[in-house]
N, C-alpha and C positions, 0 to 999 in steps of 0.2 A: 463807683469804684470800690472794690473789696479792700478791706483793711489789710495792712501789712501784717505778716506773721513771721515770728522767729522761733525756730525749733532748736532747742539746746540739747546737745548730747554730751555725755561724759562728765567732766569734773565740775566742782563748784566754781572754779575760775570761769569756765564757760558760762555758767548761769549768771555770774556777775557781769561778764562782758556782753551777754545778750541784752541786758537792760540798756546799755549804751547803743547797741546796734538797733534796737527797737525804736529808740528816740530818733536815730538818724534816718530810718526808712519809713517813718510813721505815715507819711503822705503818699507812699508808693504802693502800686499794686504788685507786691512782691512777696515771695516766700524765701526766707533765708534759713539754710541748714547750717547751724554752728556745730561743726563736726568734731569727732574724736578719733584718734588713731593709736591709742595706747596699746591695744591688742588687735589681732586679726579679727576677733569677734566685734570689736568696736567699729572697725571699718565695714564689716558686714552689716551692722546695724545702721551705719551711715547710709549705705547704698539702699537699704530697706526703707529708711525714712525718706530718702529722695523719691523713690518710686511711689510711696504712699502719698506724699505731698503733691506730686504731679497728678495723681488720680483725683485727689480732692480739689485741687486748684488748677485745672487744665489750661486756663487762660492767663494765669499770673506768670511773671518772670520768676524763675527759680535759680537762686544763687547759692553757692556753697562757699563757706569759709571755715575757719578752725584748722586744727592740726592735720586732718586728713586732706584738706584742700592743698596743703603744701607737700605732705609726705606721699600721698597717693594721687598726685596731680594728674598724671596721664590717665590713670584708671577712671577717675571721676569725670574728667573733662570729656571722655569718650562716651559717657552715658547720654543717650538721646534726651533724657528728661532735663538735663542740666543746661541752663542758658549761659552760665559763666561762673568763674571762680574769683574770690577775693582773697588775696594773700593774708595769712594769719597775722603777719606783722603790721599790716595796715588796716585791719578790720575795724578799728576804733576811730579811723580818720574819715571825716565826711567826704573828702575828695575821692576816696576809694569807691564810694557808692554813687558818685556823680550827683551829690545833693548838697545844698547849702548847709553850713554849720548852723544847727538849730540854736535858738536862744535857750538858756537854761530854764527848763520847765520843772514843775513839781513831779517828783517820782511817784510811781504807783506805790500805795501802802503795802508793805511786806511784813508778814509776821516775823520772819528772819531775813534781815537785809545782808546780802553778801557783798563785801567790799574787797576788790582785788588790790592788795597792797604791793604786790610783787609779781613779776612775770619772768619767764625764761629760766634757764638753769645752766650753771657753769660746771656741773659735774658730768661724768661720763660713765654712768653705770652701764655694764655690758649688755643688759637686756633692753635698754630704754631708747626709744626713738624720739621722745618728746623734745629734746634739745634741737633736733632737726626742724621741728615745727614751731618752736617758741623762741629760739635764739638765746643770746646771753642773758644773764640775770639783770633785771632792771627794777628799781624800787621807786615807789612814790615817796615824796618827802613827808615828814610828819604834818606840816600844814595842809598838804593835799589830802592826806587821809582824814584829818580832822574835819575838813570841809565836807567830805563825802559823808562822814558819820553825822555831822550836823544836819545835812539835808534829809537823811533817813529819819533822824529823830524828829525833825520838823513834821514829817509825815506820820509820826506815831509809831515807828517800829520799836517793839519792846526788846528785840534782840539783834545784835550785830555780829556777823561772822567775818573774821579776817581770813582771807584766802589768798592763794597764789600757787605757782608751780612748785616752788621750793621756799615756803614761807620763812623758814628759819635762816635763809640767806638774806632776808630783808636787811637793807641798810649797808651791806658790804660795798656797794658801788657808790654810796653817797659820800660827800666830802669828809664828814666826820666819822664814817664807818660805824654808826651806832648799832648796837645789838637790838634784836627784836623786842626784848624786854622794855627798852626805852619807848618804843612805839606804843606798846600795850599800856604802860604806865601813863603815857601822855593822853591816850584815849580815856582811860578811867578817871584821871585827874581833871581833865577838861570838861567832862560830861557827867557830873554826879547824878543826873537824872537818868542816865543809861542803866537799865535794869539788868541786862544780861550781855556779856561779851563772851563769844565762843571762838575758839581757834579751829581752823581746819587742820589737815594732816601736817605733822611736824617731824623733822629729822631729829630724833632724840639726842644724838651726839652734839647737836648745835644749840640745845636749849641753854641759854646763858644764865648766870646766877640770879639776875633780877627776875627773869621770866620764871625760873624755878620757884623763887619765893612768892611770886604772884599766884602761880598755880597752887602752891601749898597753903596760902593763907588769905587770898582775896576772894570774898564771897561772890562778887559780881563777875569774876572770871569763872566760867562754868567748869565744874569738876569732871571734865570729859577730855581725855588726852588721846588723840588718834595718832599712832606712830607709823611713820614710813619704815616699817620693820623689814619686810620682804622675805626673811627666812630666819630659821632658828638654829642653823648649824654654821660654825665659823668658816669651814672650808668653802661652803657655798656662798657665804657672804663675801669672802675674798674673791671668789670667781665672778661674783656680781660686781665687784669693785665698789662695794659699800664701804662707808667710813667707820662703821661701828661693828662690834662683835656681840655675841649673845650676852655675855656678862655685862656689857654696858647697858643693855636694855633692862636686864633684871635688876641691876643696881639702881638705875634711875627710878623705876617704878616702885621699888621697895622704899626708897628714900621719900618719894612723894606720898605714898600711901601711909607711911608712918606719921606724916604731918596732916594728911587729909584722907582719912580712911574711905570716905564715900566716893573717891575718884574712880571713874569708870574708864577702862582701857579699851581702846580700839586699835586695830592694826591692819595694814596691808600685808598679805602673804602670798607668795608665788608658789604654786605646786608644780612639780615636775621640771624644774630648771635643768638644763643640760648637765649631765654627769651625776645627777642626784641619785644616790644609792638608797636602799631601804633604811640604812642607819641615818642618813641625812633626813629622810622623810619623817622618821620617828622623832628626830630632834625638832622638826618643824611642828609636829603634833604636840610634843611635850611643852613647848614654849607657850602654847595656848593656855594650857593648864597652869603653868608656873606664873605667867603674867596675869592670869585671869582675864583673858581677852573676851569681852562680851559684845563688842561691835567689830565683826571681822569682815574685811573685804578680801575675798579669796579669788585669785586670778590663776586659772590654768595657764601655764607658760605657752606662749606662741612666739615663734621666731619673727622678728621684725626686720625689715630690709635695712641692710647696711650696718647692723649692730654686731659686735664681736661674738655675742652669745649665739647668734644664728650660725656661726661657723664651728661651734663646739659640737661634740657628739650628742645627738638628740635622743630623747626618750620616745617610746611609742605613744601615740595619741591616746589609746585606751588606758594605758598606765597613768598618763598625766590626768586624764579624766577621773580615774579611780582615786588617785591621791588627792585631787581637789575635793572630791566627795568626802573623803576622810576628814579633811580640814574643816569643811563646812559642818560636818556632824559634830566634831569636837567643839567648835565655837557654839553650835546650837545647844549642846549639853551644858557648857559653861554659862551661857546666856540664860538658859532656863533656870538654873540654880540661883543666879543673880536676881532675876526678876522675882522668883519665889521669895527671896529674902526681903523684897520691898513690900510684899503684901502686909497690910495692917499699919504701914508707916505713912504719915501725912507727907504728901509730895506737892511741891510748887510746880504747876503745869502751865505752860504757854500753849494756848489753844490754837488748833488749826481748823480748816473748813470741814474736815472729814469727821467731826465729832470726836476727835482724839487730840492729844497734845503731847508735848515732851517735857520731861522733868529736866532739872539742871544737868544730870548725868546721862541724859538722852534716852531714858526709858520711855517707851510709848505707852500712853495711858488713856483710857476712855474718859470723857468728861460728861457732865450732865447734859441731857438733851436741851437744845436751844441756847447753849452757851455761845456767845458771839466769838468769832475768831480774833486772835490778837490780844486776848486777855490773859492775865496771870491769875489762876485760881488755885486754891488748895484742895486737893483730892486725896482721900485715903482709900486706896484700892483694897478690895476684900477678896479678890480671886485673880487667878491667872488663867486666861482662856485663849488657846492657840496663839501664844506669844504676846497677847495684849493684856495689860493690867486693867481690870474692870472694877 
């Protein structure tokens, strides 16, 4: 019998959930596509992955789960390659796969261990379809998170990444409604042996005072803040139904960098949102420079089914594509200058299998040949070559 295979698309949350799915179906001759539906391009990639998996494993059962399995259910179930769909809400339940609940087994050692501390979203951004696929916000308790961190540390993971759909809403549904900072402090206090703790994308307006202080002064919390920013103009942010304004992001980053200058900023930005004018686009471009965004996730806007933004006046696709290219070029320019500023500085690098690794602020750096993965080594880069510090 061939080994089970889980193919994970999309967000870091899917990566974390795929670990659980892999343990559930380990004894089955099955291929699972853990899909994404955040954009129409993500759905296209899901269909592409399904076809590719079927060609590679013609005799295995092919099952699809994840957001696209709910949001694009009719479209995917009609594909001849697909044997069945598993609802996103039940994909971590052994009963959904018709398998017995496995005993808790050792996890595969990961250089960076992703732990999903929260799922779902209670907000209603006008462009976003993810609440349709993920449901209401739900949080793990602090003891549940600590247990998962402990298991990964027992396997030797040097870095833990806390992830979710809307991570800064963690705890709002728990009895004591603790803020995210309480969870982060509990992880750091409980595990002094944890070398690196990293956060996935955060909603800046919901960063609580304790989390702010930890970002500003705790060395084991990585100086890498990725903001769910989405746009740089207030009118577009309001039409997106975001909860922050441009000034909120600028003030947050300025305050953090004042206390921790090495902090690297990442952000999600959408190009070509409905009604976006040239002025709005220029504001989107300028916030890249003003925040110093060096890790940019640029999404060309695409209308998603059932969302309010899909009913707004749409921009032409070539214009959206052009504006996305502008944003990517601006991030590349900012990133190039940032990486160049790191040349000649000793950096603590967590090594990967590719002969490279990542610094605390998530700069990618080449490491000496033969260095095993999962080690933290000090490297002083002497040059920047094609986006890689060498």
